[in-house]
C-alpha positions as CSV (number, residue, x, y, z in Angstrom):
1,M,7.7,5.0,-5.3
2,R,5.4,4.9,-8.3
3,Y,5.8,2.3,-11.0
4,P,5.1,3.0,-14.7
5,P,2.5,0.6,-16.3
6,A,5.3,-1.6,-17.8
7,A,6.9,-2.0,-14.4
8,A,3.6,-2.6,-12.7
9,A,2.9,-5.5,-15.1
10,W,6.3,-6.9,-14.4
11,Y,5.6,-6.6,-10.6
12,A,2.4,-8.5,-11.0
13,N,4.3,-11.2,-13.0
14,G,1.3,-12.0,-15.1
15,M,-1.1,-12.2,-12.1
16,E,-4.5,-10.7,-11.9
17,T,-4.3,-7.2,-10.5
18,I,-6.5,-4.7,-8.8
19,E,-6.2,-0.9,-8.7
20,L,-5.7,0.9,-5.4
21,V,-5.2,4.6,-4.6
22,V,-2.0,4.8,-2.6
23,D,-1.1,8.2,-1.2
24,G,-3.3,9.8,-3.9
25,F,-1.9,7.9,-6.9
26,A,-3.4,5.0,-8.8
27,D,-1.4,1.7,-8.3
28,Q,-1.9,-1.7,-9.8
29,V,-1.1,-4.6,-7.5
30,P,-1.6,-8.3,-7.6
31,V,-4.9,-9.6,-6.1
32,G,-4.2,-10.6,-2.5
33,T,-1.5,-8.0,-1.8
34,S,-1.5,-7.3,2.0
35,L,-0.8,-4.0,3.6
36,A,2.6,-5.3,4.7
37,Q,3.5,-6.1,1.1
38,L,2.3,-2.7,0.0
39,I,4.4,-1.0,2.6
40,E,7.4,-2.9,1.4
41,R,6.6,-2.2,-2.3
42,H,6.4,1.6,-1.6
43,R,9.4,1.5,0.7
44,A,7.3,3.1,3.4
45,Q,8.8,1.2,6.3
46,H,9.3,3.4,9.4
47,K,8.9,2.6,13.1
48,D,6.3,5.4,13.5
49,L,4.4,4.7,10.3
50,V,0.6,5.1,10.5
51,V,-1.5,3.4,7.8
52,E,-5.1,4.4,6.9
53,L,-7.3,2.1,4.8
54,D,-10.3,3.9,3.4
55,G,-9.9,6.6,6.2
56,R,-9.6,4.1,9.1
57,F,-6.5,3.4,11.1
58,V,-5.0,0.0,10.8
59,Y,-3.0,-1.5,13.7
60,P,0.6,-2.5,12.8
61,G,-0.1,-6.0,14.0
62,E,-2.8,-6.3,11.3
63,Y,-0.7,-5.2,8.3
64,A,0.2,-8.8,7.2
65,T,-3.5,-9.9,7.4
66,T,-5.2,-6.9,5.9
67,F,-5.9,-7.1,2.2
68,P,-7.2,-3.9,0.6
69,P,-10.2,-4.5,-1.8
70,P,-10.2,-3.1,-5.3
71,G,-10.5,0.7,-5.3
72,A,-9.4,1.1,-1.7
73,R,-7.6,4.3,-0.6
74,V,-4.4,3.6,1.3
75,E,-2.4,6.4,3.0
76,F,1.0,6.1,4.5
77,I,1.5,8.7,7.2
78,H,5.0,9.5,8.6
79,P,4.5,11.6,11.7
80,A,7.1,14.2,12.4
81,F,8.1,14.4,16.1
82,G,10.4,16.7,17.7
83,G,10.6,20.1,19.2
């Protein structure tokens, strides 16, 4: 989900923000936002979710302790399984 600028300002609640590129779109988030919070914000929760930060795989156990720096590229990948 993408938020218009007014909604992004509301989300930040007056906090200092940084810009990230999430799934190819610019997004303003509060400084100190973890990948876990970003996943929740974008409603990307899925048991098979794969997350890339600047082209590198991030282990699910590290989502809560990984904080993307300003300008980082975050990709949420939802693998399709089946046959």
